[in-house]
C-alpha positions as CSV (number, residue, x, y, z in Angstrom):
1,R,-61.6,0.2,3.2
2,A,-59.8,0.5,-0.4
3,L,-63.3,0.1,-1.9
4,V,-64.7,3.2,-0.3
5,K,-61.6,5.3,-1.0
6,F,-61.9,4.3,-4.6
7,I,-65.7,5.4,-4.9
8,Q,-64.5,8.7,-3.4
9,G,-61.8,9.1,-5.9
10,A,-58.9,8.6,-3.8
11,G,-57.6,5.0,-4.9
12,T,-57.1,2.5,-7.8
13,R,-58.8,-0.6,-9.0
14,E,-55.4,-2.5,-8.0
15,A,-55.4,-1.2,-4.8
16,V,-58.9,-2.5,-4.3
17,A,-58.0,-5.9,-5.6
18,A,-54.8,-5.9,-3.5
19,A,-57.1,-5.0,-0.3
20,A,-59.5,-7.6,-1.0
21,Q,-56.8,-10.5,-0.9
22,E,-55.7,-9.3,3.0
23,G,-57.5,-10.4,6.0
24,D,-59.3,-13.9,7.0
25,P,-58.6,-16.3,4.5
26,A,-62.1,-18.1,5.2
27,R,-63.6,-14.5,3.9
28,L,-61.5,-14.0,0.7
29,A,-64.1,-15.1,-1.6
30,E,-66.8,-12.8,-0.2
31,R,-64.4,-9.7,-0.2
32,V,-63.4,-10.6,-3.8
33,C,-67.3,-10.9,-4.5
34,D,-68.1,-7.5,-2.7
35,D,-65.4,-5.8,-4.9
36,D,-66.5,-7.0,-8.2
37,F,-70.3,-6.3,-7.5
38,Y,-69.6,-2.5,-6.2
39,L,-67.2,-1.9,-8.9
40,A,-69.7,-3.1,-11.4
41,E,-72.2,-1.1,-10.0
42,L,-69.8,2.2,-10.4
43,D,-69.1,1.1,-14.0
44,L,-72.8,1.0,-14.8
45,A,-73.5,4.3,-13.1
46,R,-70.9,5.7,-15.3
47,N,-72.4,3.6,-18.4
48,E,-69.4,1.6,-18.9
49,I,-71.3,-1.6,-19.4
50,A,-68.4,-3.5,-21.2
51,A,-66.4,-3.1,-18.0
52,A,-69.4,-3.8,-15.6
53,K,-70.4,-7.2,-17.3
54,P,-67.5,-9.4,-16.4
55,Q,-67.4,-8.3,-13.0
56,L,-71.3,-8.8,-12.4
57,E,-70.9,-12.6,-14.2
58,R,-68.1,-13.2,-11.7
59,A,-70.2,-11.9,-8.7
60,A,-73.2,-14.0,-10.0
61,E,-71.4,-17.0,-10.1
62,K,-69.0,-16.8,-6.9
63,C,-70.7,-14.8,-4.2
64,P,-72.3,-16.7,-1.4
65,F,-75.6,-18.1,-2.6
66,A,-78.1,-15.9,-0.5
67,S,-76.0,-12.6,-0.6
68,F,-77.3,-9.4,-1.5
69,E,-74.6,-8.9,-4.1
70,R,-75.1,-12.3,-5.8
71,M,-78.8,-11.5,-6.1
72,G,-78.0,-7.8,-7.2
73,A,-75.5,-9.1,-9.9
74,A,-77.8,-11.8,-11.5
75,A,-80.5,-9.0,-11.4
76,E,-78.3,-6.6,-13.3
77,L,-77.2,-9.3,-16.0
78,M,-81.0,-9.8,-16.7
79,R,-81.5,-6.0,-17.0
80,L,-78.6,-5.7,-19.4
81,K,-79.8,-8.4,-21.6
């Protein structure tokens, strides 16, 4: 998966975004949500808060209601306030 490769240093954010668009259209929102959340977490680990915040906001708004990613994004945003 492109996200894992990117985290390992062998890919780009553009490749992650492109890969999220592939596959079952019914799961598109979930894939984009996952990418937003996990890329934001990586940005936070690198202390790149300005880059992480918009991704967390998207994940908190658009991820499936009971998903770990939505809850995690909401928690991170509260922590960053």
